[in-house]
MARBA-3410 file (N, C-alpha, C, O; in Angstrom, 1 decimal):
218
-64.8,228.6,258.4,-64.7,229.5,260.0,-64.7,228.6,261.1,-65.3,227.5,261.3 ~ -63.7,229.6,262.0,-64.1,229.5,263.1,-64.4,230.7,264.4,-64.3,231.9,264.5 ~ -65.1,229.2,265.4,-65.2,229.9,266.1,-64.5,231.5,266.6,-65.2,232.4,267.2 ~ -63.5,231.6,266.4,-62.8,232.7,267.3,-63.3,233.9,266.3,-63.8,235.0,266.7 ~ -63.3,233.5,265.0,-63.8,234.5,263.6,-65.4,235.2,264.2,-65.7,236.3,264.6
-66.2,233.5,264.1,-67.4,233.9,265.0,-67.0,234.9,266.0,-67.2,236.1,265.5 ~ -66.7,234.9,266.9,-66.8,235.9,267.8,-66.9,237.4,267.8,-67.7,238.2,268.2 ~ -65.2,237.5,266.7,-65.2,239.1,265.9,-66.0,239.5,265.2,-66.3,240.7,265.3 ~ -66.6,238.8,264.4,-67.6,238.9,263.3,-68.6,239.9,263.8,-69.0,239.8,265.0 ~ -69.1,241.1,262.8,-70.0,242.4,263.1,-71.0,242.6,262.2,-70.6,242.6,261.0
-72.1,242.8,262.3,-73.3,243.4,260.7,-73.2,243.8,260.1,-73.6,243.4,259.0 ~ -72.1,245.1,260.4,-71.9,246.0,258.9,-70.6,245.3,258.6,-69.9,245.7,257.6 ~ -70.1,244.4,259.3,-68.5,243.7,258.0,-69.4,242.8,257.5,-69.0,242.5,256.4 ~ -70.3,242.2,257.7,-70.7,240.9,257.1,-71.8,240.8,256.0,-73.0,240.8,256.2 ~ -71.1,240.8,254.5,-72.4,241.1,253.6,-71.9,240.4,252.2,-70.8,240.0,251.8
-73.1,240.3,251.8,-72.4,239.1,250.1,-73.1,237.6,250.6,-73.6,237.2,251.7 ~ -72.8,237.0,249.6,-73.4,235.8,249.1,-72.3,235.1,249.0,-71.3,235.3,248.2 ~ -72.6,233.9,250.0,-71.6,232.9,249.9,-71.6,231.4,249.6,-71.8,230.7,250.5 ~ -71.5,231.1,248.7,-71.7,229.2,248.1,-71.1,228.3,249.3,-70.0,228.3,249.7 ~ -71.7,227.9,249.4,-71.8,226.3,250.3,-71.3,225.1,249.8,-70.2,224.6,250.1
-71.9,224.6,249.1,-71.6,224.1,247.7,-73.1,224.3,246.9,-73.9,225.1,247.0 ~ -73.1,223.2,246.1,-73.4,223.4,244.9,-75.0,223.2,244.9,-75.5,222.1,245.0 ~ -75.7,224.3,244.8,-77.4,224.3,245.5,-77.7,224.8,246.9,-78.8,224.5,247.4 ~ -76.4,225.6,247.5,-76.8,225.8,248.7,-76.1,227.5,249.2,-74.9,227.7,249.4 ~ -77.0,228.3,249.3,-76.2,229.4,250.0,-76.2,230.3,250.7,-77.1,230.3,251.5
-75.2,231.0,250.8,-75.6,231.5,252.8,-75.5,233.2,252.4,-74.5,233.6,252.0 ~ -76.5,233.9,252.5,-77.1,234.8,252.4,-76.5,236.0,253.3,-77.4,236.9,253.1 ~ -75.8,236.4,253.9,-74.9,237.1,254.5,-75.9,238.7,255.1,-76.0,239.5,254.2 ~ -76.5,239.1,256.4,-77.2,240.0,256.4,-78.3,240.2,255.9,-78.7,241.4,255.8 ~ -79.2,239.1,255.2,-79.8,239.2,253.8,-81.5,239.7,254.9,-82.1,240.6,254.4
-81.9,239.4,255.9,-83.0,240.0,256.8,-82.7,241.4,257.8,-83.5,242.3,258.3 ~ -81.6,241.4,257.9,-81.3,242.8,258.9,-82.0,243.7,258.9,-82.3,243.9,260.0 ~ -82.8,244.8,257.8,-83.5,245.8,257.6,-84.8,245.2,257.5,-85.5,245.9,256.9 ~ -85.3,244.4,257.7,-86.3,243.5,257.6,-87.0,243.1,259.2,-88.1,242.9,259.5 ~ -85.8,243.1,260.0,-86.0,242.5,261.4,-87.1,242.8,262.1,-87.9,242.0,262.5
-87.1,244.2,262.3,-88.6,244.9,263.2,-89.8,244.0,262.9,-90.5,243.4,263.7 ~ -89.7,244.3,261.3,-91.3,243.9,261.0,-91.2,241.8,261.2,-91.7,241.1,262.1 ~ -90.5,241.6,260.4,-89.8,240.2,260.9,-90.8,239.4,262.3,-91.6,238.4,262.3 ~ -90.4,240.3,263.4,-90.3,240.2,264.8,-91.5,240.1,265.1,-92.2,239.1,265.5 ~ -91.9,242.0,264.9,-93.5,242.0,265.3,-94.8,240.9,264.6,-95.8,240.4,265.1
-94.1,240.6,263.1,-95.3,239.1,262.9,-94.9,237.9,263.6,-95.8,237.2,264.1 ~ -93.4,237.7,263.7,-93.6,236.4,264.8,-94.5,236.7,266.2,-95.3,235.7,266.6 ~ -94.4,238.3,267.3,-94.9,238.2,268.0,-96.8,238.0,267.5,-97.7,237.4,268.2 ~ -96.8,238.4,266.4,-98.6,238.1,266.8,-98.8,236.5,266.5,-99.7,235.8,266.8 ~ -97.8,236.3,265.7,-98.5,234.8,265.5,-97.9,234.2,266.8,-98.9,233.4,267.2
-97.0,234.1,267.7,-97.1,233.3,269.0,-98.2,233.7,270.0,-98.3,233.2,271.0 ~ -99.2,235.0,269.5,-99.9,235.3,270.1,-101.1,234.5,269.9,-102.0,234.8,270.7 ~ -101.4,233.8,269.3,-102.5,233.1,268.7,-101.7,231.8,268.7,-102.5,230.8,268.8 ~ -100.8,231.5,268.7,-100.4,229.8,268.7,-98.9,230.0,269.5,-97.9,230.6,269.2 ~ -99.1,229.4,270.5,-97.8,230.0,271.6,-96.6,228.9,271.6,-96.6,227.7,271.7
-95.6,229.6,271.5,-94.0,228.9,271.7,-94.7,227.2,272.6,-95.6,227.1,273.4 ~ -94.0,226.3,272.0,-94.1,225.2,272.8,-93.3,224.5,272.7,-93.0,224.5,271.5 ~ -92.5,223.4,273.5,-91.1,222.4,273.5,-92.2,221.0,272.9,-93.2,220.7,273.7 ~ -92.0,220.3,271.8,-92.5,219.8,271.5,-91.7,218.2,272.1,-90.6,218.2,272.7 ~ -92.6,216.9,271.8,-91.8,215.7,272.0,-91.7,215.0,271.0,-92.7,214.7,270.3
-90.7,214.6,270.9,-89.9,213.4,270.1,-91.0,212.1,270.0,-91.7,211.8,271.0 ~ -91.0,211.3,268.6,-91.7,209.9,268.8,-90.9,208.8,269.9,-91.3,207.7,270.4 ~ -89.7,209.5,269.9,-89.3,208.5,271.3,-89.2,209.3,272.6,-88.4,208.9,273.4 ~ -89.7,210.0,272.7,-90.5,210.5,274.0,-89.4,211.6,274.3,-89.3,211.6,275.6 ~ -88.5,212.5,273.7,-87.7,213.5,274.6,-88.4,214.6,274.0,-89.2,214.7,273.1
-88.0,215.5,274.9,-88.4,217.2,275.2,-87.6,217.9,274.0,-86.4,217.6,273.8 ~ -88.2,218.7,273.4,-87.2,219.1,272.7,-86.5,220.3,273.3,-87.1,220.9,274.2 ~ -85.7,220.6,273.0,-84.8,221.9,274.0,-84.9,223.2,273.9,-84.6,224.1,274.6 ~ -85.7,223.1,271.6,-86.0,224.4,271.7,-87.2,224.7,271.2,-87.5,223.8,270.4 ~ -88.2,225.8,271.1,-90.0,226.4,271.6,-89.9,226.3,269.9,-89.0,226.4,269.1
-91.1,226.2,269.7,-91.4,226.3,268.5,-93.3,226.3,267.8,-94.0,225.4,268.1 ~ -93.7,227.0,267.2,-94.7,227.2,266.8,-94.7,227.6,265.4,-93.6,228.1,265.0 ~ -96.1,227.5,264.3,-96.1,227.5,263.2,-96.8,228.2,262.6,-97.8,228.3,263.2 ~ -96.9,229.2,261.2,-97.5,229.6,261.1,-97.9,229.0,259.4,-97.3,228.0,259.0 ~ -98.7,229.5,258.6,-98.8,228.9,257.0,-100.2,227.8,257.2,-100.6,227.5,258.3
-100.8,227.2,256.0,-101.7,226.5,255.9,-101.5,225.1,256.6,-102.3,224.5,257.2 ~ -99.8,224.9,256.3,-99.6,223.2,257.6,-98.6,224.0,258.4,-98.0,225.0,257.9 ~ -98.4,223.6,259.4,-97.5,223.8,260.6,-96.7,222.1,260.9,-97.6,221.3,260.9 ~ -95.6,221.7,261.1,-94.5,220.8,261.4,-95.1,220.7,262.6,-95.5,221.7,263.2 ~ -95.2,219.7,263.1,-95.3,218.7,264.5,-94.5,217.7,264.9,-94.0,217.0,264.0
-94.4,217.4,266.1,-93.6,216.0,266.7,-94.4,215.8,268.2,-94.6,216.5,269.1 ~ -94.8,213.8,267.9,-95.5,213.8,269.3,-94.9,212.1,269.3,-93.8,211.9,268.8 ~ -95.6,211.1,269.7,-95.2,210.3,270.2,-95.4,209.8,268.7,-94.4,209.2,268.2 ~ -96.8,210.1,268.1,-97.0,209.6,266.7,-96.0,209.8,266.0,-96.1,208.9,265.2 ~ -94.9,210.6,265.6,-94.4,211.1,264.7,-94.4,212.2,264.4,-95.2,213.0,264.9
-93.3,212.6,263.2,-92.9,214.2,262.6,-93.8,213.4,261.4,-93.9,212.3,260.9 ~ -94.3,214.9,261.4,-95.6,215.0,260.2,-95.9,216.3,260.3,-95.4,217.0,261.2 ~ -96.8,216.7,259.2,-97.4,218.2,259.0,-98.9,218.5,259.2,-99.6,217.9,258.4 ~ -99.6,219.2,260.2,-101.0,219.4,260.1,-101.1,220.5,260.1,-100.4,221.3,260.8 ~ -102.7,221.0,259.0,-103.3,221.9,259.3,-103.7,222.8,260.2,-103.7,224.0,260.1
-104.1,222.1,261.2,-104.2,222.5,262.8,-103.4,222.2,263.8,-103.0,221.0,263.8 ~ -103.0,223.3,265.0,-102.2,223.4,265.9,-102.8,222.2,267.1,-103.6,222.6,268.0 ~ -102.5,221.1,267.2,-102.6,220.1,268.1,-102.9,220.9,269.5,-102.7,220.0,270.3 ~ -103.1,221.8,270.1,-102.4,222.3,271.4,-104.1,223.1,271.2,-104.8,222.7,272.1 ~ -104.7,223.9,270.5,-105.6,224.6,270.3,-106.7,223.7,269.8,-107.7,223.6,270.5
-106.7,222.9,268.7,-107.5,221.9,267.7,-108.1,223.8,266.9,-109.3,224.0,266.5 ~ -107.2,224.5,266.8,-107.3,225.6,265.5,-106.3,225.7,264.9,-105.2,225.3,265.4 ~ -106.4,226.4,263.2,-105.9,226.2,261.9,-104.2,227.4,263.0,-104.0,228.2,263.9 ~ -103.5,226.7,261.9,-102.7,227.6,262.0,-102.4,228.8,262.1,-103.6,228.9,262.4 ~ -101.8,230.3,262.3,-102.0,231.1,261.7,-101.9,231.3,260.6,-101.3,230.5,259.9
-102.2,232.5,259.9,-101.8,232.7,258.0,-100.7,233.7,258.6,-100.4,234.4,259.5 ~ -100.0,233.2,257.1,-98.5,233.6,256.9,-98.7,235.3,256.8,-99.6,235.8,256.1 ~ -97.9,236.1,257.7,-98.0,237.2,257.3,-97.5,237.1,256.2,-96.8,236.1,255.9 ~ -97.9,238.2,255.3,-97.1,238.3,254.1,-95.4,239.0,254.3,-94.8,239.1,253.2 ~ -94.6,239.5,255.4,-93.5,240.1,255.3,-92.8,238.9,255.6,-91.5,238.8,255.6
-93.9,237.8,255.9,-92.8,236.3,256.0,-93.1,235.7,254.8,-92.2,234.9,254.6 ~ -93.9,235.7,254.0,-93.7,235.5,252.9,-92.9,236.1,251.9,-92.1,235.3,251.3 ~ -92.8,237.2,251.5,-92.1,237.6,250.6,-90.5,237.3,251.0,-89.6,236.8,250.3 ~ -90.5,238.1,252.5,-89.0,237.7,252.5,-89.0,236.0,252.1,-88.2,236.1,251.2 ~ -89.3,234.9,252.2,-88.8,233.5,252.0,-88.7,233.5,250.6,-87.6,233.1,250.2
-89.7,234.0,249.8,-90.0,233.9,248.4,-88.6,234.8,247.7,-87.9,234.2,246.8 ~ -88.4,236.2,248.1,-86.6,237.1,247.9,-85.7,236.0,248.2,-85.0,235.4,247.4 ~ -86.0,235.6,249.7,-84.3,235.0,249.9,-84.1,233.9,249.0,-83.1,233.6,248.4 ~ -85.3,233.1,248.8,-85.2,231.8,247.6,-84.6,232.0,246.2,-83.8,231.4,245.5 ~ -85.5,233.4,245.8,-84.6,234.0,244.3,-83.0,233.8,244.2,-82.2,233.0,243.6
-83.0,235.2,245.2,-81.4,235.8,245.4,-80.6,234.2,245.3,-79.6,234.3,244.6 ~ -80.9,233.1,245.7,-80.3,231.5,246.0,-80.6,230.6,244.5,-80.3,229.4,244.6 ~ -81.1,230.9,243.4,-81.8,230.7,242.2,-82.3,229.7,242.2,-81.8,228.7,241.7 ~ -83.7,229.8,242.9,-84.6,228.9,243.1,-86.0,230.5,243.4,-86.3,231.1,244.4 ~ -86.6,230.4,241.4,-87.7,230.9,241.8,-88.8,230.7,241.4,-88.8,229.9,240.5
-89.9,231.1,241.6,-91.0,230.8,242.2,-91.4,229.9,243.2,-92.4,229.1,243.0 ~ -90.4,229.9,244.7,-91.3,229.5,245.5,-92.6,229.7,246.7,-92.5,230.7,247.3 ~ -93.3,229.2,246.9,-94.3,229.3,247.4,-94.2,228.0,249.0,-94.6,226.9,249.2 ~ -93.5,229.2,249.6,-93.3,228.5,251.0,-95.1,228.3,251.2,-95.8,229.2,250.9 ~ -95.9,226.9,252.0,-97.3,226.7,252.7,-97.1,226.3,254.3,-98.0,225.8,255.0
-95.7,226.5,254.7,-95.7,226.1,256.1,-94.1,227.5,256.7,-93.2,228.0,256.1 ~ -94.4,227.6,257.5,-93.0,228.6,258.5,-93.3,228.1,259.6,-94.4,228.1,260.2 ~ -92.0,227.4,259.9,-91.6,226.7,261.2,-91.1,227.7,262.0,-90.4,228.5,261.2 ~ -91.1,228.3,263.5,-90.6,229.5,264.0,-90.4,228.7,264.8,-91.2,228.0,265.3 ~ -88.7,228.7,265.4,-87.9,228.2,266.5,-86.9,229.3,267.2,-86.1,230.2,267.0
-87.6,228.6,268.5,-87.2,229.8,269.7,-85.7,229.1,270.7,-85.8,228.5,271.7 ~ -84.8,229.4,270.1,-83.4,228.7,271.2,-83.1,229.9,271.9,-82.9,231.0,271.6 ~ -83.1,229.4,272.9,-82.6,229.7,274.3,-81.4,229.3,274.9,-81.2,228.1,274.7 ~ -80.1,230.2,275.8,-79.4,228.9,275.9,-79.0,227.8,275.8,-79.8,227.0,276.3 ~ -78.1,227.3,275.4,-77.7,225.7,275.7,-78.7,224.6,274.7,-78.5,223.4,274.4
-80.2,225.5,274.3,-81.3,224.9,273.3,-80.0,224.4,271.6,-79.1,225.1,271.0 ~ -80.4,223.5,271.4,-79.9,222.7,269.8,-80.1,221.7,269.0,-80.4,220.6,269.5 ~ -79.9,222.0,267.8,-81.2,220.9,266.9,-79.5,220.4,266.4,-78.5,220.8,265.9 ~ -80.2,218.6,267.3,-79.0,218.0,266.7,-79.1,217.6,265.0,-80.0,218.1,264.3 ~ -78.3,216.9,264.7,-78.1,216.7,263.0,-79.3,216.5,262.3,-79.3,215.2,262.3
-80.4,216.9,261.8,-81.3,216.2,260.9,-81.4,216.6,259.5,-80.7,217.5,259.0 ~ -82.3,215.9,258.6,-82.8,216.1,257.0,-84.1,216.7,257.5,-84.6,216.3,258.6 ~ -84.7,217.9,256.5,-85.6,217.6,255.7,-86.7,216.3,255.2,-87.1,216.0,254.0 ~ -86.8,216.1,255.8,-87.7,215.1,254.8,-89.3,214.7,254.9,-90.0,213.7,254.5 ~ -89.5,215.7,255.4,-91.0,215.1,255.6,-91.8,216.0,254.8,-92.9,216.4,255.1
-91.2,216.4,253.7,-92.0,216.9,252.7,-92.2,216.3,251.3,-91.2,215.8,250.7 ~ -93.0,216.5,251.0,-93.2,215.4,249.8,-93.2,216.1,248.4,-93.8,215.7,247.4 ~ -92.3,217.2,248.5,-91.7,218.0,247.2,-90.5,218.1,246.8,-90.3,218.9,246.0 ~ -89.6,217.4,247.2,-87.9,217.8,247.2,-87.6,218.4,246.7,-86.7,219.1,247.3 ~ -88.0,218.9,245.1,-87.6,219.9,244.5,-88.1,221.2,244.7,-88.3,221.9,243.8
-88.4,221.6,245.9,-88.5,223.0,246.4,-87.8,223.1,247.7,-87.9,222.4,248.7 ~ -86.6,224.5,247.7,-85.9,224.2,248.5,-86.4,224.9,250.0,-87.5,225.5,250.1 ~ -85.8,224.8,250.7,-85.7,225.3,252.5,-85.4,226.8,252.7,-85.2,227.0,251.5 ~ -85.3,227.4,253.0,-85.3,228.8,253.8,-84.9,229.3,254.8,-85.9,229.3,255.5 ~ -84.0,229.7,255.5,-83.7,229.5,257.1,-83.3,230.6,257.4,-82.2,230.9,256.8
-83.7,231.7,258.3,-83.7,232.8,258.7,-83.8,233.1,259.8,-84.8,232.8,260.3 ~ -82.4,234.0,260.8,-81.7,233.8,261.6,-82.1,235.1,262.2,-82.6,235.8,261.3 ~ -82.1,235.7,263.3,-82.5,236.9,264.3,-81.9,236.6,265.4,-81.5,235.4,265.6 ~ -81.7,237.4,266.2,-80.8,237.8,267.6,-80.1,237.0,267.6,-80.2,236.6,266.4 ~ -79.2,236.4,268.2,-78.4,236.0,269.1,-77.8,235.0,268.3,-78.4,234.1,267.7
-76.2,235.2,268.2,-75.5,234.1,267.2,-75.5,232.7,267.1,-75.8,232.1,268.2 ~ -75.3,231.7,266.0,-75.5,230.2,266.5,-74.3,229.8,266.1,-73.7,230.8,265.8 ~ -73.6,228.6,265.8,-73.1,227.7,265.0,-73.9,226.7,264.2,-74.6,225.7,264.7 ~ -73.7,227.4,262.5,-75.0,226.4,262.3,-74.0,225.3,261.5,-72.9,225.6,261.0 ~ -74.6,223.8,261.7,-73.6,222.3,261.1,-74.7,222.4,259.5,-75.8,222.7,259.3
-73.7,222.0,258.6,-74.0,222.4,257.3,-73.1,220.7,257.2,-71.9,220.5,257.2 ~ -74.0,219.7,257.1,-73.1,217.9,256.8,-73.7,217.8,255.3,-74.5,218.7,255.0 ~ -73.4,217.1,254.7,-73.6,216.1,253.7,-75.0,215.3,253.8,-76.0,215.6,254.4 ~ -75.0,214.0,252.7,-76.4,213.5,253.2,-76.2,211.8,253.3,-76.9,210.8,252.8 ~ -75.2,211.8,254.1,-74.9,211.1,254.7,-74.7,211.2,256.6,-73.7,211.9,256.8
-75.2,210.9,257.5,-75.5,211.4,259.2,-73.5,211.8,259.5,-73.0,212.8,260.1 ~ -73.0,210.6,258.8,-71.8,210.4,259.3,-71.0,211.3,258.8,-70.1,211.6,259.5 ~ -71.0,212.0,257.3,-70.3,212.8,256.9,-70.0,214.2,257.8,-70.9,214.7,258.4 ~ -68.6,214.7,257.9,-68.3,215.5,258.7,-68.9,217.2,258.3,-68.6,217.7,257.2 ~ -69.6,218.0,259.1,-70.4,218.6,258.9,-69.8,220.3,258.6,-68.9,220.5,259.4
-70.0,221.2,258.0,-69.2,222.9,257.8,-69.4,223.5,259.1,-70.6,223.9,259.2 ~ -68.6,223.8,260.3,-69.4,224.5,261.2,-69.4,225.8,260.3,-68.7,226.0,259.4 ~ -70.4,226.7,260.7,-70.7,228.4,260.1,-71.1,228.9,261.2,-71.4,228.2,262.2 ~ -71.0,230.6,261.3,-71.3,231.5,262.2,-72.7,231.5,261.1,-72.7,231.5,259.9 ~ -73.7,231.6,262.0,-75.2,232.3,261.5,-75.0,233.9,262.5,-74.6,233.7,263.6
-75.3,235.3,262.3,-75.7,236.3,263.1,-77.0,236.7,262.6,-77.7,236.2,261.8 ~ -77.2,237.7,263.3,-78.5,238.3,263.0,-78.7,239.1,261.3,-78.3,240.1,260.6 ~ -79.6,238.1,261.4,-80.5,238.8,259.6,-79.7,238.0,258.5,-80.1,238.3,257.3 ~ -78.6,237.1,258.8,-78.6,235.8,257.9,-79.5,235.3,257.2,-80.6,235.2,257.7 ~ -79.1,234.7,255.8,-80.4,233.5,255.7,-79.4,232.1,254.8,-78.5,232.3,254.0
-80.0,231.1,255.1,-79.1,230.4,254.4,-80.4,229.1,253.8,-81.3,228.7,254.5 ~ -80.2,228.9,252.3,-81.2,228.7,251.6,-80.4,227.6,250.8,-79.3,227.8,250.2 ~ -80.9,226.5,250.9,-80.7,224.8,249.9,-81.8,224.2,249.7,-82.6,223.8,250.5 ~ -81.7,224.1,248.0,-82.3,222.3,247.7,-81.6,222.0,246.7,-80.4,221.9,246.6 ~ -82.6,221.7,245.4,-81.4,220.9,244.3,-80.7,219.9,245.4,-80.9,219.7,246.6
-79.8,219.3,244.2,-78.5,218.7,244.9,-78.5,218.5,245.9,-78.1,217.3,246.3 ~ -79.0,219.7,247.1,-78.6,219.8,248.7,-79.4,219.4,249.6,-79.3,219.2,250.8 ~ -80.7,219.2,248.6,-81.8,220.0,249.1,-81.4,218.8,250.3,-81.2,219.6,251.2 ~ -81.3,217.3,251.0,-81.3,216.1,251.8,-80.2,216.5,252.5,-79.4,215.6,252.7 ~ -79.9,217.6,252.8,-78.1,217.6,253.8,-78.5,217.8,254.8,-79.4,218.6,254.9
-77.8,217.0,255.9,-78.0,216.9,257.3,-77.7,218.3,257.5,-76.7,218.8,257.0 ~ -78.6,219.1,258.4,-78.1,220.2,259.0,-78.4,220.4,260.4,-79.5,219.9,260.7 ~ -77.7,221.1,261.4,-77.6,221.3,262.8,-77.6,222.6,263.1,-77.4,223.5,262.2 ~ -77.8,222.8,264.6,-77.5,223.8,265.4,-76.7,223.9,266.3,-77.6,224.4,266.9 ~ -75.7,223.9,267.2,-75.2,223.5,268.5,-75.3,224.7,269.2,-75.6,225.8,268.9
-75.0,224.0,270.4,-76.1,224.9,271.8,-75.1,226.0,271.9,-73.9,226.4,271.7 ~ -77.0,226.5,272.4,-76.8,228.6,271.6,-75.6,229.1,273.5,-75.6,228.7,274.6 ~ -75.1,229.7,272.9,-74.0,230.6,273.8,-75.3,231.4,274.5,-76.4,231.4,274.1 ~ -74.6,232.2,275.9,-75.0,232.9,276.8,-75.1,234.3,275.9,-74.6,234.0,274.8 ~ -75.6,235.6,275.8,-76.1,236.6,275.2,-76.9,237.4,275.9,-77.4,237.4,277.0
-76.9,238.2,274.7,-78.0,239.3,274.3,-78.5,240.2,273.4,-78.2,241.3,273.7 ~ -79.2,240.1,272.2,-79.6,240.9,271.0,-80.7,242.1,271.9,-81.6,242.0,272.7 ~ -80.0,243.2,271.1,-81.5,244.4,270.8,-82.3,244.1,270.6,-83.2,244.8,271.0 ~ -82.8,242.7,269.9,-84.4,242.9,269.8,-84.9,241.9,269.7,-86.0,241.8,269.1 ~ -83.9,240.4,270.4,-84.3,239.2,270.9,-84.3,239.3,272.2,-85.4,239.1,272.8
-83.3,239.5,273.0,-83.0,239.9,274.5,-82.3,238.4,274.1,-82.0,238.1,273.0 ~ -82.2,237.6,275.1,-81.6,236.3,275.6,-81.5,235.2,274.8,-81.1,234.1,275.1 ~ -82.1,235.6,273.2,-82.5,234.3,272.5,-82.4,234.7,270.9,-82.2,235.8,270.6 ~ -82.4,233.7,270.2,-82.3,233.4,269.0,-83.3,232.9,268.3,-83.6,231.8,268.7 ~ -84.1,233.4,267.3,-85.5,233.0,266.6,-84.8,233.0,265.0,-84.3,233.9,264.3
-85.0,231.3,265.1,-85.1,230.9,263.3,-86.3,230.8,263.0,-87.0,230.4,263.9 ~ -86.9,231.1,261.6,-87.8,231.1,260.7,-87.2,230.0,259.4,-86.3,230.2,258.7 ~ -88.0,229.0,259.6,-87.7,227.9,258.6,-88.7,227.7,257.5,-89.6,227.0,258.0 ~ -89.0,228.0,256.0,-89.6,228.2,255.2,-90.1,227.1,254.4,-89.0,227.0,253.8 ~ -90.9,226.1,254.0,-90.6,224.9,253.2,-92.1,224.6,252.5,-93.1,224.9,253.1
-92.2,223.8,251.3,-93.4,223.7,250.6,-93.9,222.6,251.4,-92.9,221.9,251.7 ~ -95.0,222.2,251.9,-95.0,221.5,252.5,-96.1,220.5,251.8,-96.2,219.5,252.4 ~ -97.0,220.8,250.5,-98.2,220.0,250.5,-97.5,220.1,248.8,-98.1,219.5,247.9
END
């Protein structure tokens, strides 16, 4: 897929299940119907644990604003990348994971062939124009037998899905509002990222993209 195709695609033309590689599936439009309820749940989470731009161990401020819900939340600072049961800003437990989000993650995992997924961490990312996520692996979790479920809402983005080595050339694919990507098994440690978000506006999210990433972190 190219960025030209990406620019022409609309929600009602994008349905179905696309195999990216063994154990990695793109579910087109999976969360579209549930999007208003999902975004309402995200707003409730952010009211308790506001979005913030965290700092990497190297001292760089991330371009993506983040928050978490569930028993564990992913954090980064000068001490490193890790999961924590409490919000380091407020020292309160992270907000409980709303049922609509838990159910969404489990249904997406099941459609991709990963039954019995029980996420205990939901990292919520807010991308504004120019924000990006460099190629990385999700490897802070102790159990790699559990998949990653990623839901995209709002502005479109280009998803990079690479190999098991950073230098492997990644696939470039458009993620539009409501799309879900699930990867696990032999694909669990593939590198992935997001190219800088382009300017735009979406009826539900305005000038940003909201991404929810579900993990089993304990």
